[in-house]
KOLGU-4560 file (N, C-alpha, C; in nm, 3 decimals, padded with zeros to 5 digits):
<recs>
<n_xx: -02.859 n_yy: 00.885 n_zz: 01.013 ca_xx: -02.726 ca_yy: 00.911 ca_zz: 01.062 c_xx: -02.654 c_yy: 00.780 c_zz: 01.094 mol: A seq: 1 type: MET>
<n_xx: -02.725 n_yy: 00.681 n_zz: 01.148 ca_xx: -02.663 ca_yy: 00.553 ca_zz: 01.179 c_xx: -02.610 c_yy: 00.486 c_zz: 01.053 mol: A seq: 2 type: ASP>
<n_xx: -02.686 n_yy: 00.499 n_zz: 00.945 ca_xx: -02.644 ca_yy: 00.440 ca_zz: 00.818 c_xx: -02.516 c_yy: 00.504 c_zz: 00.766 mol: A seq: 3 type: ARG>
<n_xx: -02.509 n_yy: 00.634 n_zz: 00.778 ca_xx: -02.391 ca_yy: 00.709 ca_zz: 00.735 c_xx: -02.270 c_yy: 00.669 c_zz: 00.820 mol: A seq: 4 type: LEU>
<n_xx: -02.291 n_yy: 00.657 n_zz: 00.949 ca_xx: -02.184 ca_yy: 00.618 ca_zz: 01.039 c_xx: -02.137 c_yy: 00.476 c_zz: 01.009 mol: A seq: 5 type: GLU>
<n_xx: -02.229 n_yy: 00.385 n_zz: 00.980 ca_xx: -02.194 ca_yy: 00.247 ca_zz: 00.945 c_xx: -02.110 c_yy: 00.245 c_zz: 00.818 mol: A seq: 6 type: PHE>
<n_xx: -02.148 n_yy: 00.323 n_zz: 00.717 ca_xx: -02.074 ca_yy: 00.326 ca_zz: 00.591 c_xx: -01.933 c_yy: 00.376 c_zz: 00.611 mol: A seq: 7 type: GLY>
<n_xx: -01.917 n_yy: 00.480 n_zz: 00.692 ca_xx: -01.785 ca_yy: 00.535 ca_zz: 00.721 c_xx: -01.700 c_yy: 00.432 c_zz: 00.794 mol: A seq: 8 type: TYR>
<n_xx: -01.757 n_yy: 00.370 n_zz: 00.894 ca_xx: -01.685 ca_yy: 00.270 ca_zz: 00.973 c_xx: -01.644 c_yy: 00.151 c_zz: 00.888 mol: A seq: 9 type: SER>
<n_xx: -01.735 n_yy: 00.106 n_zz: 00.803 ca_xx: -01.707 ca_yy: -00.008 ca_zz: 00.715 c_xx: -01.597 c_yy: 00.028 c_zz: 00.615 mol: A seq: 10 type: HIS>
<n_xx: -01.602 n_yy: 00.147 n_zz: 00.558 ca_xx: -01.499 ca_yy: 00.191 ca_zz: 00.463 c_xx: -01.363 c_yy: 00.205 c_zz: 00.530 mol: A seq: 11 type: GLY>
<n_xx: -01.362 n_yy: 00.253 n_zz: 00.652 ca_xx: -01.238 ca_yy: 00.266 ca_zz: 00.727 c_xx: -01.177 c_yy: 00.129 c_zz: 00.754 mol: A seq: 12 type: PHE>
<n_xx: -01.261 n_yy: 00.033 n_zz: 00.791 ca_xx: -01.215 ca_yy: -00.103 ca_zz: 00.814 c_xx: -01.160 c_yy: -00.164 c_zz: 00.685 mol: A seq: 13 type: THR>
<n_xx: -01.228 n_yy: -00.144 n_zz: 00.574 ca_xx: -01.180 ca_yy: -00.194 ca_zz: 00.445 c_xx: -01.043 c_yy: -00.135 c_zz: 00.411 mol: A seq: 14 type: ASP>
<n_xx: -01.025 n_yy: -00.007 n_zz: 00.439 ca_xx: -00.898 ca_yy: 00.059 ca_zz: 00.412 c_xx: -00.784 c_yy: 00.000 c_zz: 00.494 mol: A seq: 15 type: GLY>
<n_xx: -00.809 n_yy: -00.025 n_zz: 00.620 ca_xx: -00.707 ca_yy: -00.085 ca_zz: 00.706 c_xx: -00.674 c_yy: -00.226 c_zz: 00.660 mol: A seq: 16 type: ILE>
<n_xx: -00.775 n_yy: -00.302 n_zz: 00.620 ca_xx: -00.750 ca_yy: -00.437 ca_zz: 00.570 c_xx: -00.670 c_yy: -00.435 c_zz: 00.441 mol: A seq: 17 type: GLN>
<n_xx: -00.692 n_yy: -00.335 n_zz: 00.356 ca_xx: -00.615 ca_yy: -00.323 ca_zz: 00.232 c_xx: -00.469 c_yy: -00.294 c_zz: 00.263 mol: A seq: 18 type: MET>
<n_xx: -00.443 n_yy: -00.205 n_zz: 00.359 ca_xx: -00.305 ca_yy: -00.175 ca_zz: 00.397 c_xx: -00.239 c_yy: -00.301 c_zz: 00.452 mol: A seq: 19 type: VAL>
<n_xx: -00.312 n_yy: -00.377 n_zz: 00.530 ca_xx: -00.259 ca_yy: -00.502 ca_zz: 00.585 c_xx: -00.222 c_yy: -00.599 c_zz: 00.473 mol: A seq: 20 type: ARG>
<n_xx: -00.306 n_yy: -00.608 n_zz: 00.369 ca_xx: -00.278 ca_yy: -00.695 ca_zz: 00.256 c_xx: -00.156 c_yy: -00.646 c_zz: 00.179 mol: A seq: 21 type: ARG>
<n_xx: -00.148 n_yy: -00.515 n_zz: 00.155 ca_xx: -00.038 ca_yy: -00.459 ca_zz: 00.077 c_xx: 00.096 c_yy: -00.469 c_zz: 00.150 mol: A seq: 22 type: LEU>
<n_xx: 00.093 n_yy: -00.458 n_zz: 00.281 ca_xx: 00.216 ca_yy: -00.466 ca_zz: 00.360 c_xx: 00.231 c_yy: -00.603 c_zz: 00.424 mol: A seq: 23 type: LEU>
<n_xx: 00.193 n_yy: -00.703 n_zz: 00.351 ca_xx: 00.203 ca_yy: -00.840 ca_zz: 00.400 c_xx: 00.344 c_yy: -00.894 c_zz: 00.388 mol: A seq: 24 type: GLY>
<n_xx: 00.353 n_yy: -01.023 n_zz: 00.403 ca_xx: 00.482 ca_yy: -01.092 ca_zz: 00.405 c_xx: 00.561 c_yy: -01.071 c_zz: 00.276 mol: A seq: 25 type: GLU>
<n_xx: 00.494 n_yy: -01.072 n_zz: 00.161 ca_xx: 00.566 ca_yy: -01.057 ca_zz: 00.034 c_xx: 00.631 c_yy: -00.919 c_zz: 00.021 mol: A seq: 26 type: SER>
<n_xx: 00.569 n_yy: -00.816 n_zz: 00.077 ca_xx: 00.628 ca_yy: -00.682 ca_zz: 00.073 c_xx: 00.759 c_yy: -00.679 c_zz: 00.150 mol: A seq: 27 type: PHE>
<n_xx: 00.760 n_yy: -00.736 n_zz: 00.269 ca_xx: 00.881 ca_yy: -00.736 ca_zz: 00.350 c_xx: 00.987 c_yy: -00.829 c_zz: 00.294 mol: A seq: 28 type: PHE>
<n_xx: 00.947 n_yy: -00.937 n_zz: 00.225 ca_xx: 01.043 ca_yy: -01.021 ca_zz: 00.154 c_xx: 01.110 c_yy: -00.941 c_zz: 00.043 mol: A seq: 29 type: ASP>
<n_xx: 01.033 n_yy: -00.861 n_zz: -00.029 ca_xx: 01.087 ca_yy: -00.776 ca_zz: -00.135 c_xx: 01.184 c_yy: -00.673 c_zz: -00.076 mol: A seq: 30 type: ASP>
<n_xx: 01.151 n_yy: -00.617 n_zz: 00.038 ca_xx: 01.241 ca_yy: -00.521 ca_zz: 00.102 c_xx: 01.372 c_yy: -00.588 c_zz: 00.143 mol: A seq: 31 type: MET>
<n_xx: 01.365 n_yy: -00.710 n_zz: 00.193 ca_xx: 01.487 ca_yy: -00.783 ca_zz: 00.229 c_xx: 01.574 c_yy: -00.809 c_zz: 00.107 mol: A seq: 32 type: ARG>
<n_xx: 01.509 n_yy: -00.849 n_zz: -00.005 ca_xx: 01.583 ca_yy: -00.873 ca_zz: -00.129 c_xx: 01.655 c_yy: -00.748 c_zz: -00.178 mol: A seq: 33 type: ARG>
<n_xx: 01.593 n_yy: -00.633 n_zz: -00.158 ca_xx: 01.653 ca_yy: -00.506 ca_zz: -00.200 c_xx: 01.736 c_yy: -00.440 c_zz: -00.090 mol: A seq: 34 type: HIS>
<n_xx: 01.757 n_yy: -00.513 n_zz: 00.020 ca_xx: 01.838 ca_yy: -00.466 ca_zz: 00.134 c_xx: 01.790 c_yy: -00.331 c_zz: 00.188 mol: A seq: 35 type: LYS>
<n_xx: 01.660 n_yy: -00.322 n_zz: 00.208 ca_xx: 01.599 ca_yy: -00.202 ca_zz: 00.264 c_xx: 01.558 c_yy: -00.228 c_zz: 00.408 mol: A seq: 36 type: ARG>
<n_xx: 01.564 n_yy: -00.125 n_zz: 00.488 ca_xx: 01.520 ca_yy: -00.135 ca_zz: 00.628 c_xx: 01.389 c_yy: -00.061 c_zz: 00.645 mol: A seq: 37 type: LYS>
<n_xx: 01.309 n_yy: -00.107 n_zz: 00.740 ca_xx: 01.180 ca_yy: -00.046 ca_zz: 00.770 c_xx: 01.205 c_yy: 00.067 c_zz: 00.869 mol: A seq: 38 type: TRP>
<n_xx: 01.204 n_yy: 00.190 n_zz: 00.819 ca_xx: 01.228 ca_yy: 00.309 ca_zz: 00.901 c_xx: 01.109 c_yy: 00.404 c_zz: 00.886 mol: A seq: 39 type: THR>
<n_xx: 01.113 n_yy: 00.512 n_zz: 00.960 ca_xx: 01.007 ca_yy: 00.613 ca_zz: 00.949 c_xx: 01.005 c_yy: 00.673 c_zz: 00.809 mol: A seq: 40 type: ALA>
<n_xx: 01.121 n_yy: 00.693 n_zz: 00.750 ca_xx: 01.129 ca_yy: 00.747 ca_zz: 00.615 c_xx: 01.071 c_yy: 00.648 c_zz: 00.513 mol: A seq: 41 type: LYS>
<n_xx: 01.102 n_yy: 00.520 n_zz: 00.531 ca_xx: 01.046 ca_yy: 00.417 ca_zz: 00.443 c_xx: 00.895 c_yy: 00.413 c_zz: 00.455 mol: A seq: 42 type: THR>
<n_xx: 00.846 n_yy: 00.416 n_zz: 00.578 ca_xx: 00.702 ca_yy: 00.415 ca_zz: 00.601 c_xx: 00.635 c_yy: 00.533 c_zz: 00.531 mol: A seq: 43 type: PHE>
<n_xx: 00.695 n_yy: 00.652 n_zz: 00.543 ca_xx: 00.640 ca_yy: 00.771 ca_zz: 00.480 c_xx: 00.637 c_yy: 00.756 c_zz: 00.327 mol: A seq: 44 type: ASP>
<n_xx: 00.743 n_yy: 00.700 n_zz: 00.270 ca_xx: 00.749 ca_yy: 00.680 ca_zz: 00.125 c_xx: 00.641 c_yy: 00.582 c_zz: 00.078 mol: A seq: 45 type: SER>
<n_xx: 00.622 n_yy: 00.475 n_zz: 00.153 ca_xx: 00.521 ca_yy: 00.375 ca_zz: 00.116 c_xx: 00.381 c_yy: 00.434 c_zz: 00.127 mol: A seq: 46 type: VAL>
<n_xx: 00.354 n_yy: 00.509 n_zz: 00.233 ca_xx: 00.223 ca_yy: 00.572 ca_zz: 00.248 c_xx: 00.197 c_yy: 00.672 c_zz: 00.135 mol: A seq: 47 type: MET>
<n_xx: 00.298 n_yy: 00.747 n_zz: 00.095 ca_xx: 00.284 ca_yy: 00.843 ca_zz: -00.014 c_xx: 00.250 c_yy: 00.771 c_zz: -00.145 mol: A seq: 48 type: LYS>
<n_xx: 00.318 n_yy: 00.661 n_zz: -00.171 ca_xx: 00.288 ca_yy: 00.583 ca_zz: -00.292 c_xx: 00.146 c_yy: 00.529 c_zz: -00.288 mol: A seq: 49 type: VAL>
<n_xx: 00.102 n_yy: 00.483 n_zz: -00.171 ca_xx: -00.034 ca_yy: 00.431 ca_zz: -00.158 c_xx: -00.137 c_yy: 00.540 c_zz: -00.182 mol: A seq: 50 type: MET>
<n_xx: -00.114 n_yy: 00.659 n_zz: -00.128 ca_xx: -00.209 ca_yy: 00.769 ca_zz: -00.146 c_xx: -00.212 c_yy: 00.815 c_zz: -00.291 mol: A seq: 51 type: ILE>
<n_xx: -00.092 n_yy: 00.829 n_zz: -00.351 ca_xx: -00.084 ca_yy: 00.876 ca_zz: -00.490 c_xx: -00.146 c_yy: 00.777 c_zz: -00.589 mol: A seq: 52 type: ASP>
<n_xx: -00.150 n_yy: 00.649 n_zz: -00.554 ca_xx: -00.201 ca_yy: 00.545 ca_zz: -00.644 c_xx: -00.324 c_yy: 00.476 c_zz: -00.589 mol: A seq: 53 type: ASN>
<n_xx: -00.401 n_yy: 00.547 n_zz: -00.507 ca_xx: -00.516 ca_yy: 00.484 ca_zz: -00.441 c_xx: -00.620 c_yy: 00.430 c_zz: -00.538 mol: A seq: 54 type: ARG>
<n_xx: -00.639 n_yy: 00.495 n_zz: -00.652 ca_xx: -00.737 ca_yy: 00.447 ca_zz: -00.750 c_xx: -00.696 c_yy: 00.312 c_zz: -00.806 mol: A seq: 55 type: GLU>
<n_xx: -00.569 n_yy: 00.298 n_zz: -00.840 ca_xx: -00.518 ca_yy: 00.171 ca_zz: -00.893 c_xx: -00.532 c_yy: 00.062 c_zz: -00.788 mol: A seq: 56 type: ILE>
<n_xx: -00.492 n_yy: 00.091 n_zz: -00.665 ca_xx: -00.500 ca_yy: -00.008 ca_zz: -00.558 c_xx: -00.644 c_yy: -00.050 c_zz: -00.530 mol: A seq: 57 type: LEU>
<n_xx: -00.737 n_yy: 00.044 n_zz: -00.545 ca_xx: -00.878 ca_yy: 00.013 ca_zz: -00.520 c_xx: -00.938 c_yy: -00.067 c_zz: -00.634 mol: A seq: 58 type: ARG>
<n_xx: -00.906 n_yy: -00.032 n_zz: -00.758 ca_xx: -00.970 ca_yy: -00.092 ca_zz: -00.875 c_xx: -00.905 c_yy: -00.222 c_zz: -00.923 mol: A seq: 59 type: GLU>
<n_xx: -00.777 n_yy: -00.242 n_zz: -00.895 ca_xx: -00.704 ca_yy: -00.360 ca_zz: -00.942 c_xx: -00.666 c_yy: -00.447 c_zz: -00.822 mol: A seq: 60 type: CYS>
<n_xx: -00.741 n_yy: -00.551 n_zz: -00.794 ca_xx: -00.713 ca_yy: -00.633 ca_zz: -00.675 c_xx: -00.579 c_yy: -00.706 c_zz: -00.680 mol: A seq: 61 type: PRO>
<n_xx: -00.521 n_yy: -00.723 n_zz: -00.799 ca_xx: -00.391 ca_yy: -00.790 ca_zz: -00.810 c_xx: -00.274 c_yy: -00.694 c_zz: -00.794 mol: A seq: 62 type: ASP>
<n_xx: -00.300 n_yy: -00.564 n_zz: -00.781 ca_xx: -00.192 ca_yy: -00.466 ca_zz: -00.769 c_xx: -00.124 c_yy: -00.479 c_zz: -00.633 mol: A seq: 63 type: SER>
<n_xx: 00.002 n_yy: -00.438 n_zz: -00.629 ca_xx: 00.076 ca_yy: -00.440 ca_zz: -00.504 c_xx: 00.191 c_yy: -00.339 c_zz: -00.511 mol: A seq: 64 type: PHE>
<n_xx: 00.253 n_yy: -00.314 n_zz: -00.397 ca_xx: 00.364 ca_yy: -00.220 ca_zz: -00.388 c_xx: 00.493 c_yy: -00.299 c_zz: -00.390 mol: A seq: 65 type: ILE>
<n_xx: 00.590 n_yy: -00.248 n_zz: -00.468 ca_xx: 00.719 ca_yy: -00.316 ca_zz: -00.475 c_xx: 00.832 c_yy: -00.213 c_zz: -00.472 mol: A seq: 66 type: ARG>
<n_xx: 00.950 n_yy: -00.260 n_zz: -00.437 ca_xx: 01.069 ca_yy: -00.175 ca_zz: -00.438 c_xx: 01.113 c_yy: -00.154 c_zz: -00.582 mol: A seq: 67 type: CYS>
<n_xx: 01.156 n_yy: -00.032 n_zz: -00.611 ca_xx: 01.210 ca_yy: 00.000 ca_zz: -00.742 c_xx: 01.307 c_yy: 00.116 c_zz: -00.725 mol: A seq: 68 type: ASN>
<n_xx: 01.434 n_yy: 00.090 n_zz: -00.744 ca_xx: 01.536 ca_yy: 00.193 ca_zz: -00.725 c_xx: 01.534 c_yy: 00.298 c_zz: -00.835 mol: A seq: 69 type: ASN>
<n_xx: 01.464 n_yy: 00.272 n_zz: -00.945 ca_xx: 01.460 ca_yy: 00.366 ca_zz: -01.057 c_xx: 01.362 c_yy: 00.481 c_zz: -01.036 mol: A seq: 70 type: ALA>
<n_xx: 01.275 n_yy: 00.472 n_zz: -00.937 ca_xx: 01.179 ca_yy: 00.580 ca_zz: -00.911 c_xx: 01.226 c_yy: 00.662 c_zz: -00.791 mol: A seq: 71 type: VAL>
<n_xx: 01.175 n_yy: 00.783 n_zz: -00.780 ca_xx: 01.227 ca_yy: 00.879 ca_zz: -00.681 c_xx: 01.211 c_yy: 00.832 c_zz: -00.536 mol: A seq: 72 type: SER>
<n_xx: 01.095 n_yy: 00.781 n_zz: -00.499 ca_xx: 01.073 ca_yy: 00.740 ca_zz: -00.360 c_xx: 01.121 c_yy: 00.598 c_zz: -00.330 mol: A seq: 73 type: ASP>
<n_xx: 01.157 n_yy: 00.522 n_zz: -00.433 ca_xx: 01.207 ca_yy: 00.388 ca_zz: -00.412 c_xx: 01.100 c_yy: 00.280 c_zz: -00.412 mol: A seq: 74 type: GLY>
<n_xx: 00.973 n_yy: 00.318 n_zz: -00.424 ca_xx: 00.863 ca_yy: 00.223 ca_zz: -00.427 c_xx: 00.767 c_yy: 00.260 c_zz: -00.539 mol: A seq: 75 type: PHE>
<n_xx: 00.698 n_yy: 00.160 n_zz: -00.592 ca_xx: 00.599 ca_yy: 00.183 ca_zz: -00.696 c_xx: 00.485 c_yy: 00.083 c_zz: -00.681 mol: A seq: 76 type: GLU>
<n_xx: 00.376 n_yy: 00.111 n_zz: -00.748 ca_xx: 00.262 ca_yy: 00.020 ca_zz: -00.750 c_xx: 00.268 c_yy: -00.058 c_zz: -00.880 mol: A seq: 77 type: VAL>
<n_xx: 00.265 n_yy: -00.188 n_zz: -00.869 ca_xx: 00.258 ca_yy: -00.275 ca_zz: -00.987 c_xx: 00.112 c_yy: -00.309 c_zz: -01.008 mol: A seq: 78 type: TRP>
<n_xx: 00.063 n_yy: -00.285 n_zz: -01.128 ca_xx: -00.081 ca_yy: -00.295 ca_zz: -01.155 c_xx: -00.135 c_yy: -00.436 c_zz: -01.167 mol: A seq: 79 type: LYS>
<n_xx: -00.052 n_yy: -00.531 n_zz: -01.183 ca_xx: -00.101 ca_yy: -00.668 ca_zz: -01.199 c_xx: -00.147 c_yy: -00.691 c_zz: -01.340 mol: A seq: 80 type: GLY>
<n_xx: -00.220 n_yy: -00.797 n_zz: -01.360 ca_xx: -00.265 ca_yy: -00.834 ca_zz: -01.495 c_xx: -00.397 c_yy: -00.770 c_zz: -01.527 mol: A seq: 81 type: ARG>
</recs>
């Protein structure tokens, strides 16, 4: 049981660190360039994009979230190289 609990805790920590990386300084610079404000609705849209694209974010370390007015929620995941 301790091993299972450690794995869960470690995975949860990794997830939080990934969100911290994705919502770093470059994300907020991109929002400023696109004249977007950080609101509850924006937060919800970003979280939805992260959940919908979790496989890409997990498998492609160069991927990140960016503003895109052409998509419905206003944000998308760029897959990187």
